[in-house]
N, C-alpha and C positions, 0 to 999 in steps of 0.2 A: 381814530383819534381826531381831535379838532385842530383847527388852525391855532397858532399861538395867539394869546391876547395881545393887544397893543401895549407897548411899554417903551420907555426910554432906556438907553444903556449909558453907563459911565465906566470908564476904565482908569481908575486911579493908579498912580505910579508909586505911591508910598503908603505905608501902613496908616499914617495919620490921615491921609486923604481918604483911604478906604473906610476908616472908622467914621469920618465925617459923612461920607456918602451914604453909609448904611444906617446912619442915625435918622435919615429922612423917613417920613411916613410912607409906607408901601414899598420900601426898598428891600430887595432880596439879594443875597450873595450868590454869585455864579463863579464856579471854578471849572470843574470838569463837566458839570451839567448832566451827568448820567442819571441822576434821580430827579432833579428839578425840572428839566425840560420835558421829559415824558409826562410828569405830573401836570405841568402847565397845559400840555396838549390834551390831557384828559379833563381839563376844566377845573383842576384843583389849585385854585389860586389865581389871582389877577394882580400881580405886582405892578406898581406904577413905574418902577425902575429896577433894572437888573444891574448890579454892580459887578463887573467883570474883574476878578482878582488876579488874573493871569500875569499882569505886569508888576505886581507887588512882589519884588524879589525876596523880601524878608520872610515870605510865607512858604517858600519852597526850599527843599534841601534836607540833607542828613548831615549831622555833625556829631563827632565823638568829642565829648567835653573832657577837660583836664581831670575831672574827678572820676572818669571812667563811665559816666552815664551817657546816654544817647539823647539827642534832640532831633525830632522829625518835624519838619514844618507842615502845617495844615495843607499847603498847596502841593505837597509832594505826591506824585502819582503812586498808585498802588503797585504798578509795575516796578517803579524805581525802588520801592520798599522791598518787594519780593526778591529783587535781584541784587540788592546792595550786599556786598561781601561782608562788611562788618556786622550788619543786622543778621545775616544768615549764620555767622559764626557765633555771635554773642547773644542774640535774641531770636533763635530759630523759630519759636512759636509765632512771633510777630511776622516774620518773613513768610512763614507757611500760611498764616491767616490771610495775608494780603494776596498770596499766590492763588488762593482758593476762591477769590471773589469773581463771580461771573466768568467771562471768557477773556482771552488775551487782548482783544481790541477794546473791550470795556475797561480793563485795567490800565491801559495806556492813558486814557482820559480821566478816569475816576481818581479823586484825591482822598487823602486821609481825612481831611476836614469834612468833606462831603459824606464820606462813609460814616464818620462818627455822628454827624448832625442830620442825617437823613430822616425824613418823616416816617412815622409808623406806617405799617402796611396792613391791608385787610382786603379780602377778595370782594367785599361789598363796597368798600370805599375807593379802591384803586381801579376804577372803571371809568368809562366815559360819562359825561354829564347826562347824556341821553339814557344810559343804562341806570345810573343812580336815580334819576327822576322817575323812571318807569318802575323802579322797585322800592320807592319810598326811601327818602334819604335816611342816613344813619345818624347816631349821636355825634359823630365826629364832624359832620357837615350837614347843617340845615335840618336834621331829623330829630326825632324824639325817642328812638330806640336803637339798641345795638342788634344788628341782624345775626351776629354770631351767637350771642346769648340774649335771646329776645326779651326776656323778662328783667333784664338788668338795667340799672340806671347809670351804668358806666360803660365806656367804650373799651372793647377788647382788641383793638388794633395792636399789633405787636411791633417791637423794634427789631430791625434786621441788620444793624451794623455788624459786619463780619469781623472787623479788626478790634472792636472794643473789648471783647472778653480776653483776648490775648494781651492787650495792653493793660487791662485791669489786673490780671494775675502777675504782671511784671511791676505793679505798683506805679504805673504811669500817672503823671499829672498833666493837666492842660493849662497852658498860658492863654488867658483870655484878655484881649484888648478891647476896651469900649470907651465910650465918651467920658466915663468917670475914672479912667486909668486902667492899669493892668492888675489882674489878680491871677493867682495860681490855685487850682483846686484839684483834688484827687479825681481821676477819671471815674 
């Protein structure tokens, strides 16, 4: 793995500050960092700014709502989801999916938002810059072919978010906050 590229860091304290910071060109969100940081060390991206979301309290936590539904913040660790009594009792498939991600030390840091928004993976793409350049880049990054399906004009890197299927079968919706306001979409 390579050294991390040069970047600035910001640590907003509110959701509004986070949205503003992430609106800047080259800004990337950082919560647990279990997907982002290894990718940056592989040379997969050179953000100008990492926006550390750990101080935005509105992003973490689990709440049972008056209508009986559940709200899980994007900054909630996968460990907290896997071990939360209400989730285990009412939504066991979600707790089980979170418990099956990687190992225990990874789940302590990894967040729900990161798991849902992680980049696609491929044995050709998720390598060091040295390896990718030596093997001819792929469609996903600087290249003109997919090494998985060589004659294809589309990338076959796959999504590996472990918790998404469990949330989808539960009818989960995502609240997304951006510069234009908030929207809610089916997961």
